[in-house]
N, C-alpha and C positions, 0 to 999 in steps of 0.2 A: 352889751349892745353893739359897741364899736367892733368887737371881734366878730360878732355874727354878721354885721354889715360887710365887714371885710371879706368874710368867707363867701357871702352871697355875690359880692362883686367879682371875686375870683372865678366862681362857677359861671357867672354870666360871660366873662371873657372867654373861658374854655368852650362854652356852648356856641358862641359866635364863631369861633375858629373852626369848629368841627362841621363837616358836611352833613347834610340832611340824611338821615337813615343810620348814622353812626350810633352804636349802642350808648356812647357817652353823651350823645346829643338828646337822648330821650330823657325828658324831665322826670324828676322824682314826684311821687304822689304828694299832694298838698299836705303840709304839716310835718314832713319828714326833714330833719336836719342832721348834721354830723353828730351833734351832741346826743340826740335821741338814739341814733344808731349805736354810738359808743356805749350807751347805757345797757344795750342788749348783749354786748359781747361776753361779759362774765356769765359763765354757766351755759353758753350756747353750744349746741352740738357741732361736730365738724362740718356737716352739710350746711347748717344754719350760719356758721362762721363764714363760709365761702360767700353766701349771699350778703352777709352784713358788710364784709370788706369791699364787695363790689359796690354796695350802696355808698360806702364811705368814699370810694374813689370818685363817684359821681357827685357827691355832696361837697367834698372838701378839696378834690383835685390835688395840687402840689402840696397843700398844707398837710396832707395825710402821709407824705413821704416818710417823716421820722417814725410814725407808727408802723408803717409797712416794713421799714428796715429793722426795727426792733423785733417785730413779729417774725420776720424771716430768720433772724439770728437766734430765735428761740428764747428771747429774754423778756417777753411780754407776760406780765402777771396781773392779778387784781387782788386787792385787800379784801379778805373774806367779810369783815365786819361792815365796811363802807362801800364795797364793790368799786373802789377807785382803781382805775387802770394805771399801772406804773411799769417802769422798766427796772429790771433787777440784774445786778452784776454779782456773780458769785466770786468770793475771794478764796485764797489758798487756805484760810482758816475756816472755810465752810460757813461763812457768814453771808448774809444777803443784804447788799447795799442797794437801796431804792433811789430812783431819780424820776423826775417828771419826764414823760415821754416827749413832750413838745418843747418845754422850756429848759429841760435838762437840769433843773434845780435839784439839789440833793435833798432826799427825804429821810435820811437816817437808815438805821439797821432794822431788819425784820427777821423774825424767826420763821421756820418752815411751816409752823402751825398758823401763822397769821396771814399767809399769802397762798395763792394757788395759781398754777401756770395755765395760760390759755393755750390749749393744745394746737399743734400744727402738724399735718401729715404731708406726704409728698405732693398730693394734689393741690393743697393750699400753698405749698412752697412754689410750685410752678405758677400758680395764679398770682402770687405775690411778685414773682420775678417779672411776669408780663406787665403787671400794673406799674412797677417801678420803671420798666423800660418805656412805657407810654408816658409817664410823668416826665422822665428825662427828655424824651423826644420833644415834648411840647414846651417844657419849661427849663430844661437844663442848659448847661454850657455846651460849647461845640464838642468838647471831649465826651461829655455825657450823652449828647445826641448821637455821636458816632458809635459809642458802646451800645446804645439802645437799638440802633439800626442793625448792628452786627448780631445782637441777640435775636432780632426778629427774622433774620435770614433763614434760620432753621425752622421757622413756623410762619410761613407767609399766608396766613388765612385772610379772609375778607376783612375782618376787623382790623388786623394789623396793616393791611394795605390801605385802608381808608385813613388810618393815622399817618402813614407815610405820605400819602397824597396831601393830607392837610399840612404836614410839616413842609412839604415841597412848595405848596402854595404860599406858605408864610414867609418864604424868601431865604431858605437855607442855601449855603454855597459850599464850595470847596469839597472836602472829602465826604461830608455828609450827603451832598447832592449826588456825588458819584455813586455812593452806596445805595441811595434810593433809586437811581437809574438802574443799577445792577439788580435790585430787588424786582423792579418792574420787568426787566428782561427775563429774569428767572420765572416769574409768573406767566409771562407771555409764552415762553418755551413750554411750560407745563400745561397750559390751558388751550393754547391755540392749536388748530388743526390745519392752518394755512402754512404751506411749506416756506413761502417767502418770509412770513413773519417769524417763523421759528429760526430760519437761517439768520435773520437780522438779530434776533435775541442771542444766538450763539456767538455772533460777531462781537456783541457787547461783552459777553462773558469770557471770551477768549483771552487767555493770559492773566485773568484775575486769580489771586492767590487765596481768596477766602475759602475755607473748607467746604462750606455749603455749596459753592459753585462747582467745585470739583466733584463732590458727591453726586450732585444732580446730573452732571455730564456723564459720569461713570455709569449711573443707573440707566441713562438713555442708551449708551453704547452696549450695555449688557442685556438690554431688553430685547428678547427674541421676537416679541410681537411688534416691534417697531418696523413698519413697512417702508418708510421713507428713507431710501438708501442715501440720498444727498444729505439729509439731516444727520444721519448716523455718521457719515464720513466727516461732515463739518464738526460734529461733536468730538470725534476721535482726533481731528487735527487740533481743535482747541485744547483737548487734554494733553496732547504732545507738547504744545506750546507752554502750558502750565507746568508740565514736568521739567521742561528745559529751564524755566525760570526758577523752579524749586531747586534744581541741581546747581544752578549758578549761585543762588543765595546760600546753598549748603557749602559751596566752596568758599564763599566769603566768610561764613561762620567758622570754618576750619582755619582760615587765614587769621581771623580775629583771635581764636584760641591759641594759635601759634605765636602771634605777637604778644598775647598775654603771658604765655609761658616764657617767651623770650625776654620780656620785661623783668620777670622774676630772676631768670638766669643772669641778666645784665646787672641787676642789683647785687646778686650773690657773688658775681665774678669781678665786678669792677674794683672792689677793694683788694681782692687777691692779685689782680693785674698790677696794681700800684706797688704793693709790697714785693711781689715777685720780680717786677721790673727794676725796682730801685735796689733791693737788697739781695736778690737771688735766693730768697728763702722760700722753701716749700712748706707752707704753714698748714699742717694737718688739723690745727685747731680752729681754722677759719669757719668751719661749719658751726662750731660752738659759739662763735661770736653772733652768728645769725640766731641761734637758739636763745642767747641771752637777750637779744633785742625783742624776740617774741615774748619771752617771760616778763620783760619789762612792761610790755603792753598789757599783759594780764594783771600785773601788780597795779599799774595805774588805774585800770578799771575797777579793781577791788578797793582802791583808796578813794575813788570818786564814783560810787555807784549811781549817783543821781545825775552825772554829767557824761553819759555814754556818748552823746553826740559830739562832745569836744575832747574825749579821751585820746583819740588818735593824734590830735593836734599837740597834745601834751606829750604823748608817747614818743613821737618822732625825735625831738631833741633829747628826751630822757634816754631813749635807747642808744642814740649816738654817743652820749656821754658815758653811759655804763659800759657798752662794748668797747668804746675807744679807750677808756681808762684801763680796762682789763688788758687790752692790747698793748698799751704802753708798759704796764707792769710785766707782761710776758716778755716784751722786747728788752726791757731794762734788767729783768731778773734772770733770763735764760738765754735768749737768742744772741745778745751781744757777746756773751762769753763763748759762743760756738761759731763765731764768724769765720767763714772760709771752710767750714766742715759741714757740707750739705747733708750728709747721711746722718750725722749726729743731730743736726737741727730737725730733720724729718722725724726721727725717733722721739726727740724731746717734745716736739709739738704734738705728736700722736699721744704721748703720755699725758700731756696737759689736757688734751681733748677728753680723755677718759676720766681725768680728775674732775673736770668741769661737769661732765655728764653725771657722775656720781654725786657731786655736790648738789646739783639740781634735784636729783632723786631724793636726797636726804632732806632738802628744804621743802620741796613742793610735792613729794611723792612721785612714784614712777608712772602714775596715771596721766593721761592726756588732760589738758585744761582747755576749756571752751572760752574763747574770746568773743564777746558779743559784737556783732556788726552794727555800726550806727545806722540810724534810719536813712540818712542821706546816701549811704552806700548800698542800701537794700533795693531789691527789685531790678527791673530791666528796662532798658530803653527800647521800645518796640518800634522797629523800622517798618515792618509789614507783617502780615499774618504768619510768615514762615521764618522770619529773621529778626532776632533781637539780640542785644548785647547787654550783659549784666553790668550793673553800675560798679560793683566792686572791682571787677577786672579792668573796666575802662579807666577807673580812677588810678589803679595801680600802674597801668600802662603810662598814663600821663605823669604820674608821680615819678616813675623810673626815668622818663625822659627829662623831667625837671632836675632830678638829682644829677644826671649825667651832664646836663648843661651847666649846672652850678659848679660841678667838679672841674669841668673844662675851664671855666672862668677862673677858678682858684689857681689851677696849675699854670694858666697862661698869664694872669695879671698880677698875682701876688708874689711877694718875696719868697714865701715858702715854696710856691710852684717853681720859681726860678731855681732855687736850691735843689729841689727834687729832680728837675730835669738835668741839672748839672751833674749831680751825683749818679743818676742813672746812665748818663752818657760816658762819664769818665771820673770815677771816684777819686783816684789819686790826684788828678789835676785839680779837681774841685777842692780837695783838702789843702793842696799847695796854695790855692788862691784865697784861703782863709775861711772856707765854708766848714762849719762844724758838722762834720758828717755823722757823728754819733747822735747829735740832736736831731738831724734830718731823718735818720733811721727811726728814732723813737716817734717823731711826729708823723712820719709816713706810715709806720705800723699802726699808730693810733688812728690815723685818718682812715686807713683801709678797714680796720676793725670796726670803727664807728659806722662806716657805710654798710658793713655787713649787718650791724645791729639794726639799721634802718630797713634793710631787706627783711629782717625778722618781723618788723612791724607790718610790712606788706603781707608776708606769708601768714601771719596770724589771722588775716581776713579770708584766707583761702583754705586753710587746713587747721586741724587741731594742733595745739601747742604741747609738745612733749620733749623728753630728754634726747630723743633720737632725731629731732627735727632737722638739725644741721647736716647730719650724715646723709640725708636724702639728696642733698644738693652739692656736696663738696666735690664729688667726682665730675658732675656736670660743669661745675665752675672751672675746674682744671681743664676740661675739654674746651670750654669757651676761650680760655686764656691762650691755650696752645694753638687753637684754630685761628684766632684773630691775630696773634702775634704778641709775644711776651712784652708787657709793659706799654702796649699801644692802646689808648682808650678807644679810638675809632675802630680798631680791630675787635675790641671787646664788644662794642655796640653791634657791629655787623655779625660777629660770631654768635652772640647771644640770640639775636632775632633769627639768624639762619638756622641754628640748631633747633630752636623752638618751633619754627614753621615746619621744618623737615619732619620733626617728630609727630606733630599733629596731623600732617597730611599722610603719613605712613600708618598711623595707628588704626584708622577705620578698616583697612584691608588686611593688616598684618598683626594687629594687637600691640599693646604697649611694650611688652618685653622684646618681641622680635624687632619692633621699630627702633628701640634703643640699640639693639645689637647691630642692625644695619647702619645706623648713624655712626656708631663707634668704628665699624669696619671701614666705612667711607672716610672717616676722619683719619684713620691710620694710613690708608692709601694716599690721602691728600698730603699728609705729613712726609710721606716718602718722596713726593715730588717737590714740596716746599717745606723744608724742615723748620723754617723760621716763621711760618704762618702766613696769613694774608698780608699783613702789614708788618714786616720785620722791623725790629728796633735798630735805630741808627746810633752811631758813635762807637768809640773803641770798646765799650763794655759789651757790645754785640759781637765782637770778634771772638 
């Protein structure tokens, strides 16, 4: 009884808010309730189902939203024996798990013989989307109201306009109010024959980025039967303004993609810059340190399949330790015996890279591995209808800057950083002053390799993890280091973002391969003028 009274109270509130003449304001015939309508759904024809869900919207209002969502998703069933309406989730084992539509309480497993699906066709799906939009507009949050108005812009019929007017009278503000004003302007442009009113409507629509606005203006410009030349000219001017804004946000999108690529190059190159600046070693196995970091992320997710949301937080220090430890072993086992022989060092590290690749193939197989992106990194941050930034790239950009800042603090404020700077500027003098240069070499190589492993964690969120992952970035990493200045962190930062942005701005017009070639040629010409890069290393070691 309490539930029924609550439903009737909700219906009364909705009817008071709606204007006279609205289809939702028309009262149900006496004796009809949501429960009685729900009892008619099992076995109803598609046409009858459309009528029933319309009655449910009028009788239940916002309380019927869970039912409409389940029905739109194709998960609404009924039990054949009792005709109880339930929601069904199919599992990978082809079992049917039932739950209550409204309370979401678990109802156990069902067999395919015990249940039957309530059919939904395209007409019903369209009807359900409209009803969900209306419910969100009247009862939802501001975000839900905004999405509801956006959905209605493509179908501004009399019923939807009455709902928008009702919502406007109820006191909406901000973005929702702007969209409702925009919808009214679109209707005014469509229905009015008065030139001044149509010009006023075009003024409101000018510069708006919603696709429905642009489509309506384009149809008006292309309409050969449109006799009002002033209106057509105003519509064309509004379209030009929209195109300019779209082009501007397109450039912003390219800039964001360039900064995103630059952040990856920064993470990949920053460790190489340290080792190359301090030890003068061309480490061809640096890409494999990135690969080890990516595989560490994959292993962490396999060990904690139920904690995907936190797996990256565990993978970052784990990848740093794994790649850093391998880096120290390489330095202690191979590189220190080849000090002063750069060609032999290059060949040795190239051989190590092949060994690491084959080891990964033997352990994990040569196939690419898929690393799951946590929910908090999925999706996009929508700025406007034509510009959005993906969360994974945004987080990686912020993560790269945080790693860079942490490394700068370590090199500037710690004893390790002081020793690293001393050895990079004058190895012999530092050794004479008591600095254990061999230990500094090992720690530096481990630090650079560890940061490369952290770069692998970031790359695992952008691409598949495979044995050849590091090879895709080793050449770009060397380009960043040479362009920015060997051993200079600021140069690595500027070089990484500069090359990333240059690549992304050239790709749309020239393609990825030609863009890389042009960037490489430009880098070669730059090095001819400034052989030591943007920010050359200081000290006797640079001579």
